[in-house]
C-alpha positions in Angstrom: -0.1 0.0 -0.1 1.3 3.5 -0.8 1.1 5.8 2.3 -0.1 9.5 0.9 0.5 11.9 4.1 0.7 15.9 4.5 4.1 17.4 4.1 3.7 19.6 6.6 3.8 17.2 9.7 3.7 14.0 7.6 0.4 12.3 9.3 -1.7 9.8 7.6 -3.7 11.0 4.7 -5.2 8.2 3.0 -3.7 4.8 2.7 -4.3 4.0 -1.5 -3.0 0.5 -3.6 -0.2 0.4 -5.2 0.3 -1.8 -8.7 2.3 -3.2 -10.9 2.9 -4.5 -14.4 0.3 -6.8 -14.7 -2.2 -3.7 -14.5 -0.3 -1.2 -16.5 -0.6 -3.7 -18.9 -3.9 -4.3 -18.8 -4.3 -0.2 -18.7 -2.8 -0.2 -22.1 -4.0 -2.8 -23.9 -7.4 -1.4 -23.0 -6.6 2.1 -24.2 -4.9 0.4 -27.4 -8.3 -1.2 -28.5 -9.7 1.6 -28.2 -7.6 3.1 -30.2 -7.5 0.7 -33.1 -11.8 0.5 -33.1 -12.4 4.0 -34.8 -16.2 2.6 -33.8 -15.2 4.0 -30.0 -14.3 6.8 -30.7 -15.4 10.1 -28.9 -17.3 12.4 -31.5 -16.1 16.2 -31.2 -19.3 16.8 -29.5 -19.9 14.1 -27.4 -16.2 14.7 -26.0 -17.2 19.2 -25.6 -20.2 17.9 -23.4 -18.2 15.6 -21.6 -15.9 18.5 -21.0 -18.1 20.9 -19.5 -20.2 18.5 -17.2 -16.7 17.9 -15.8 -15.7 21.5 -15.1 -19.8 22.0 -14.1 -19.4 19.2 -11.5 -15.8 20.2 -10.7 -16.8 23.9 -9.5 -19.6 22.3 -7.3 -16.9 20.8 -5.6 -14.3 23.8 -5.5 -13.7 23.3 -1.5 -12.9 19.5 -1.6 -11.0 19.1 -4.2 -9.5 22.5 -2.6 -8.8 20.2 0.5 -7.3 17.3 -1.1 -4.5 19.2 -3.2 -3.6 21.1 -0.3 -3.5 18.2 2.3 -1.7 16.0 -0.1 1.0 19.2 -2.1 1.6 21.3 0.7 0.7 24.7 -1.2 -0.9 26.9 1.2 -4.7 27.1 0.8 -5.3 30.3 -1.0 -3.5 29.4 -3.7 -4.5 25.8 -3.9 -7.5 27.3 -4.6 -6.6 29.5 -6.9 -5.0 26.2 -8.8 -8.3 24.7 -8.5 -10.7 27.3 -10.4 -7.4 27.1 -13.1 -8.0 23.8 -12.7 -11.6 24.3 -13.9 -10.8 27.2 -16.3 -8.5 24.8 -18.5 -11.2 21.9 -18.6 -13.4 24.6 -20.0 -10.5 26.3 -22.8 -10.2 22.3 -23.7 -13.7 22.1 -24.2 -13.7 25.4 -26.5 -10.8 24.8 -28.5 -12.0 21.1 -29.6 -13.3 23.3 -32.6 -10.2 24.5 -33.0 -8.0 20.9 -34.4 -9.1 21.8 -37.7 -6.7 21.6 -40.9 -6.5 23.4 -44.4 -6.8 23.9 -48.1 -3.8 23.4 -49.6 -3.8 24.4 -53.4 -3.7 22.5 -56.4 -3.6 23.1 -60.4 0.1 25.5 -59.6 1.5 23.1 -62.0 0.3 20.9 -64.7 1.0 17.5 -62.7 -1.7 18.7 -60.5 -4.6 20.1 -62.1 -8.0 18.2 -61.8 -7.5 18.0 -58.0 -8.2 19.1 -54.8 -6.6 18.8 -51.3 -7.6 19.1 -47.2 -6.1 18.0 -44.4 -7.0 17.3 -41.2 -6.7 16.6 -37.5 -7.0 13.2 -36.8 -6.2 11.6 -33.0 -2.4 10.8 -32.6 -2.8 7.5 -29.9 -2.5 6.7 -26.3 -1.3 9.2 -24.9 0.7 8.2 -21.7 1.7 10.9 -19.6 4.3 11.1 -16.0 3.5 14.2 -13.7 4.4 16.8 -10.6 4.0 17.1 -7.6 3.5 20.6 -7.3 0.2 21.6 -9.2 -1.8 17.9 -8.5 -4.5 18.8 -10.3 -4.1 21.5 -12.5 -0.7 19.8 -14.3 -2.8 16.8 -14.4 -6.1 18.9 -16.3 -3.0 19.7 -18.8 -1.8 16.3 -20.2 -5.0 14.5 -19.6 -7.9 16.2 -20.3 -6.2 17.4 -23.4 -5.2 14.1 -24.7 -9.5 13.8 -23.9 -10.1 16.9 -25.6 -8.1 15.5 -28.8 -9.3 12.2 -29.1 -6.9 10.1 -27.7 -6.9 7.3 -24.8 -4.8 8.4 -21.7 -3.1 6.8 -19.7 -1.9 8.9 -16.1 0.2 8.8 -13.5 0.8 11.0 -11.1 3.3 11.6 -8.6 3.4 9.1 -5.3 3.3 12.2 -2.9 0.1 13.2 -4.7 -2.4 11.1 -6.6 -5.1 12.1 -4.5 -6.5 14.7 -6.8 -5.2 12.9 -10.2 -7.5 9.9 -8.9 -10.4 12.4 -8.1 -10.0 14.1 -11.9 -10.1 10.9 -13.2 -13.5 9.7 -11.7 -15.2 13.3 -12.2 -14.7 12.5 -16.0 -16.2 9.0 -15.7 -18.7 10.3 -13.6 -19.4 13.3 -16.4 -19.7 10.3 -19.0 -16.2 9.4 -20.4 -16.6 6.2 -21.8 -14.5 3.2 -19.8 -10.7 3.7 -20.2 -10.3 6.7 -22.0 -9.0 7.8 -19.3 -6.6 5.4 -16.7 -5.3 6.5 -13.6 -2.1 4.2 -12.6 -0.4 4.3 -9.4 2.7 2.2 -9.7 5.9 2.6 -8.8 9.0 3.2 -11.6 9.7 -0.2 -12.3 6.4 -0.3 -13.6 6.1 3.1 -14.9 9.1 2.5 -17.9 6.1 -0.1 -19.4 4.3 3.5 -19.9 7.6 4.9 -21.7 9.3 2.0 -23.4 5.9 0.1 -25.3 5.3 0.5 -28.5 1.5 1.3 -28.2 2.7 4.5 -26.6 1.9 7.0 -29.6 2.3 10.4 -27.6 4.3 10.4 -24.3 3.8 13.6 -21.8 6.1 14.1 -18.6 7.1 16.7 -16.4 9.4 16.3 -13.6 13.6 16.6 -13.3 15.5 17.1 -16.3 17.7 13.8 -15.3 14.6 11.4 -15.3 12.5 13.1 -18.4 15.8 12.7 -20.9 16.6 9.5 -19.8 13.3 8.1 -20.2 13.1 9.9 -23.5 15.8 8.0 -24.5 13.7 4.8 -23.5 11.2 5.6 -25.9 9.8 3.1 -29.1 10.8 4.0 -32.6 8.7 6.5 -33.7 6.7 7.9 -30.4 6.4 11.5 -30.0 6.6 13.6 -26.7 7.1 16.9 -24.6 9.0 17.2 -21.7 8.3 20.1 -19.1 11.8 20.2 -16.7 12.8 22.8 -14.8 15.1 26.3 -14.8 16.4 28.6 -12.9 15.2 31.8 -13.7 16.9 34.9 -14.1 15.9 38.2 -13.6 17.2 41.6 -14.9 16.4 44.7 -13.0 17.1 48.0 -14.4 18.0 51.2 -12.2 14.6 52.4 -13.3 12.3 50.0 -12.2 9.4 50.7 -10.1 10.1 49.7 -6.5 6.7 49.5 -5.3 5.8 46.8 -8.5 9.1 45.3 -9.1 9.4 44.1 -4.9 6.3 42.2 -4.1 6.3 41.0 -7.9 9.7 39.4 -6.5 8.6 38.1 -3.8 5.6 36.4 -4.9 7.5 34.8 -7.9 9.9 33.3 -5.8 8.3 32.6 -2.2 5.1 30.9 -4.3 4.8 27.3 -3.1 8.3 27.7 -1.2 9.3 27.9 -4.8 8.9 24.8 -6.1 7.9 26.0 -9.6 9.3 25.0 -12.4 10.1 28.7 -13.7 10.1 30.2 -9.7 12.6 33.7 -8.8 15.6 32.3 -8.6 18.5 34.4 -10.3 17.9 38.3 -9.9 20.5 40.4 -10.9 20.3 44.0 -9.9 22.1 47.3 -11.6 24.5 47.9 -9.1 23.4 51.6 -7.9 19.9 49.9 -6.1 21.4 46.7 -5.6 21.6 46.7 -2.0 18.7 48.6 -1.7 16.6 46.0 -3.4 18.5 43.3 -1.8 18.1 44.4 1.6 14.3 45.5 0.8 13.5 41.9 -0.9 14.2 40.4 2.4 12.4 42.4 5.2 9.4 40.8 3.4 10.3 38.0 2.9 11.3 37.6 6.9 7.6 38.6 7.4 5.6 35.6 5.1 4.6 33.1 7.5 5.4 29.7 6.9 3.8 26.7 8.4 1.0 24.6 8.0 -0.4 25.0 4.4 -4.2 24.2 5.8 -3.9 27.4 7.5 -5.4 30.6 6.3 -3.0 32.4 8.0 0.3 30.8 5.9 1.9 32.5 3.0 4.8 30.0 2.5 4.2 26.0 3.4 6.3 22.9 3.6 8.8 20.6 1.3 7.7 18.0 -0.3 9.4 15.4 1.4 12.3 16.2 4.3 15.0 15.1 2.2 14.5 18.2 -0.4 14.7 19.9 3.3 18.1 18.5 3.6 18.9 19.9 0.2 18.0 23.2 0.5 19.8 23.2 3.5 22.9 22.0 2.2 23.3 23.8 -1.4 22.5 27.4 1.2 25.1 26.4 3.9 27.6 25.1 0.6 27.0 29.2 -0.5 27.0 30.5 3.2 30.7 29.0 4.3 32.1 30.3 0.3 31.3 33.9 1.7 27.4 34.5 0.1 25.5 37.3 2.8 22.4 35.9 4.0 20.3 39.0 4.0 17.4 36.9 5.7 16.5 32.9 6.5 18.9 30.8 5.9 17.6 28.3 8.5 15.7 25.1 8.6 12.3 25.7 10.6 11.4 21.9 10.8 12.2 19.0 9.1 9.9 19.6 6.8 9.9 23.8 6.2 12.7 26.2 5.0 13.3 29.8 6.1 12.7 32.4 3.0 16.2 32.8 2.2 17.6 35.8 0.4 21.1 35.3 -0.4 23.1 38.6 -2.0 25.7 38.0 -4.7 26.7 34.3 -3.7 29.8 32.8 -5.7 28.2 32.0 -9.4 30.0 28.3 -9.1 27.8 27.9 -6.1 25.0 24.9 -6.5 22.4 27.9 -5.9 23.8 29.8 -8.5 23.5 26.9 -11.3 20.7 24.7 -10.2 17.6 24.6 -9.8 16.9 25.5 -6.2 13.1 24.4 -6.2 12.9 25.6 -3.0 12.2 29.2 -0.9 15.5 30.7 -1.9 16.1 34.0 -3.7 19.4 34.9 -5.2 20.4 38.7 -5.8 23.7 39.4 -7.6 25.0 42.6 -8.3 26.3 44.6 -12.1 27.2 47.2 -13.9 27.1 46.2 -17.2 23.3 44.7 -18.3 24.9 42.2 -21.4 27.4 41.0 -18.7 24.1 40.3 -16.6 22.5 38.4 -19.6 25.2 36.6 -20.3 25.9 35.3 -16.8 21.7 35.3 -17.2 22.2 32.5 -20.5 25.2 30.5 -18.9 23.6 27.2 -17.4 22.0 24.9 -19.7 18.1 25.6 -18.4 16.5 28.4 -20.1 12.9 27.9 -19.4 11.3 31.7 -18.8 13.1 35.0 -17.6 12.1 38.3 -17.0 13.3 41.8 -17.0 11.9 45.3 -14.8 12.5 49.0 -16.8 10.6 51.4 -18.1 12.4 52.0 -20.8 10.9 49.8 -23.7 14.1 49.9 -25.8 15.8 48.3 -22.9 13.1 45.8 -22.2 12.9 44.6 -26.4 17.1 44.5 -25.9 16.4 41.9 -22.9 13.5 40.0 -24.3 16.0 40.0 -27.5 18.9 38.7 -25.7 17.4 36.5 -23.0 17.8 33.2 -23.6 14.2 31.9 -22.4 10.7 30.5 -24.1 9.4 34.0 -22.4 10.4 36.8 -21.0 8.3 38.9 -18.1 8.8 42.6 -18.6 7.6 44.3 -15.4 6.6 41.0 -14.2 7.8 38.5 -12.2 9.1 34.7 -13.4 6.3 32.6 -12.7 3.6 34.1 -14.5 1.7 32.0 -16.5 -2.0 31.8 -17.5 -3.5 28.6 -19.2 -3.8 29.8 -22.4 -0.4 30.3 -23.3 2.7 28.7 -24.6 4.6 27.1 -21.8 8.1 25.0 -21.8 11.3 25.2 -21.5 14.3 25.0 -23.9 17.6 23.6 -24.6 17.7 21.5 -21.1 14.4 22.4 -19.6 12.6 20.4 -22.2 10.7 19.8 -25.2 8.1 20.5 -26.5 5.4 23.1 -26.0 2.5 23.0 -23.6 -0.9 25.2 -22.6 -4.0 24.3 -23.1 -4.8 24.1 -26.6 -1.0 23.9 -27.8 -1.1 20.4 -26.0 -4.1 19.3 -27.6 -2.4 20.3 -31.2 0.5 18.3 -29.8 -1.8 15.4 -29.2 -3.2 14.9 -32.7 -1.6 14.5 -35.9 -2.5 15.5 -39.5 -3.4 13.2 -42.1 -3.9 15.2 -46.0 -6.8 14.1 -48.9 -6.2 14.4 -52.3 -9.0 14.2 -54.9 -8.5 14.1 -58.5 -11.5 14.4 -60.9 -11.9 15.6 -63.7 -14.3 17.9 -63.6 -12.2 19.7 -60.7 
């Protein structure tokens, strides 16, 4: 049995069965048989109706879904509620975009050889989708990896993180309650050995992964020939702060982007490069604000920063921060564990560029601030890592903003906003080591379909 515990006090929430390779094989066989029999495919209007009903059911159970996500994931109650609302909106978006899965006319008659023909493309479901998810957004990530597949007309098998499977199981039940036929969405709670079958099997047409780069690239190397994939890994998001930045918007934005969900976000603010003329002021004020954040039980409405997902993550963050401190880094606030599950919101000033906090994804409540005189040099340092996801720049100068957008190596650059900004209909994904493929509801749906060309030849054309 798998024990699901609260990240804050490690109390038992629930026990659920952990299945093995036999059950994974059964799920694969079921999904593959559904896709192979086109008579069982779900018509677009039926998919729309199912997803609309699912969104309505989710809305009616908002408090229940929020409580489940908060308990198992450790994200503070107020933030978990926002996640659930986003998840509901994501289901609605998927229903709306089913009508946008369309092809186009391809011109014919442009050469003598192409006369008397008319041609169109259409989009078809790609096939069986396998999704392996992460813990940090236990409901919304599942929506992005599962509901998109359902909307595209694909059978989907999902393995949630073993620390946070309850939100996933609830969503799958809601889809069934909304009318999704058996077998079209299956949740598998299994160990890593069994889960590898969800990657290597040739019956998988599309693999969606959210998690660490080490695991993601390894799994990609195991894919069967022809299996397409999307990998979403982490980053060490950089921010450029120019001397004309608006402090009133800058500081709350950095605070939210750096300490939201205790920094356990793949685009969390991590490396803040500040012009030397304002660096001390920005760093000290950010530290003052961070030191006032309420850390504790995620179920308490007053909590602003919850626990890390596992005690070993607290150990890791503590080790990395101590390494930076021993190398001469100035700690402006925090720097210590509160308990075996919580770590103080921490602001570090000018840690060495070769320290772990500067070159690896922290995934904890730690923000590093660096002083710069030359913006191009700061951007060069920001770009020097092999992870590139989202970045940001704060300035009132449009030319400076555009220069940073052009030069920062990132899939998205936020101007006067933090790096963790996201809405569910925008493209979202990493480049280079940070991932491959693009997320976002309609973008994932498009990737989960494939194009077919039909050419009709007729003497009357």
